[in-house]
C-alpha positions, 0 to 999 in steps of 0.5 A, a space after each residue: 556696915 557692911 551685909 553680913 552672911 548668917 549662917 543657921 545652926 538648926 535643925 533643933 528642932 526643925 520647924 522651930 528653924 525654919 520658922 527663925 528663917 520666917 521671923 528673918 524675912 518677915 521683919 527685915 525691912 525690904 523693898 526688894 530681894 536683895 534686902 534681905 539676909 543671905 543666908 546658909 541653913 544646916 539642919 541637922 535634926 539627926 543631931 544627938 538630943 541636947 536636952 536627954 545628955 544634959 540630963 544623963 538619960 542618953 551618952 550620945 553628945 550632940 556638940 561633935 554634930 554641931 560643930 560637924 554643921 558650924 564648921 560647914 557654915 564656916 567653910 561655906 562663907 558664914 560672917 555669922 552663926 545662930 543657933 535657934 534652940 535654947 538647949 543646944 547654947 548648952 554647948 557653947 563654950 565648947 562651939 565658939 574655942 572651936 570656932 573662927 565665926 562669931 556665933 551670938 548667944 540666944 540667952 544672953 541677947 534675952 537677959 540683956 533684952 529684959 534687962 534693958 527694958 527695966 525687968 527685973 524678974 523673968 519665969 522661965 518656960 523651957 524644957 528640963 536640959 535648959 533649966 538643968 543646966 542654969 544656963 538662964 539663971 547664971 546669965 540672969 546672976 550676971 546682970 542682979 535679975 531673978 531667974 524663977 522656974 516652975 516646980 516638978 509638976 508643972 515642969 513635968 508640963 512644959 516637957 510633955 508640952 514640948 517632947 510629946 506634941 509640939 516636937 510631933 506636931 499634935 495640937 497642943 493644951 494650951 490651958 495647961 500651959 497658961 496654968 503652968 504660966 500663971 503659975 509663974 505671974 503669981 510667984 512675982 514673975 513681971 514677964 515669962 520668956 518662951 525659953 524654949 524656940 517649940 514654945 515660939 511656935 505657940 505665939 501664933 495662938 496668940 500668947 499675950 505679948 505683955 506677959 510673954 517674951 519670945 527669945 526667938 523674936 530676940 534673937 530674929 531681930 538681934 541677928 537681923 542687927 548684926 547682918 547690917 539690915 534693919 529689923 522692923 514690926 516686932 511686937 514684943 520690942 515695942 512692948 519693952 519700950 511702955 514698959 513693964 506691964 502686970 
């Protein structure tokens, strides 16, 4: 496969965008600089908040800004576009209608990987926007999988962790996060999906890969493959080959 030039539609949020770039670089088999993926990065942090729009708390539509940046990536020569933000995929259909460049879908890639691994019931840890949109549930329905979400009180904990702590670069109450996670496990979830790329940053705090599946890692692996490179060192992918553990 001929190597592709990658366009990253990012800034949604900024820290997870550059963590995604770190994942791509760390997990691409390379012996020298030119073995890595050529990337064009748009980090448009001024894009209106996706969750606020989805929940009806803001009239500022993020789609025009996202389309503008996607067209910039196309004009700069991107052969493939990725969006390292789950909530932004609420606008995926609007983007694909207006763009000629293929756009990977982090939600579909995540569910497909889980299904291939034999997982049939997941718990979703994500923004209130992603939960409200039902994006994961719809794709899970296509695969005959169950997608469970936290209750209202538990979702408030996750929302606060994302918006009041991680986005503000503040320390996180990991125990509060793990209590929500355990409640989903108690409802029979085989795997828990980090369905917000800010939550992906919690992997650095040593989350159990037998339990947590990082949507950003799955997107990175699929991106590396789609760009004609070889992915290496993805722990969660090797765990999938070992089967589901509880």
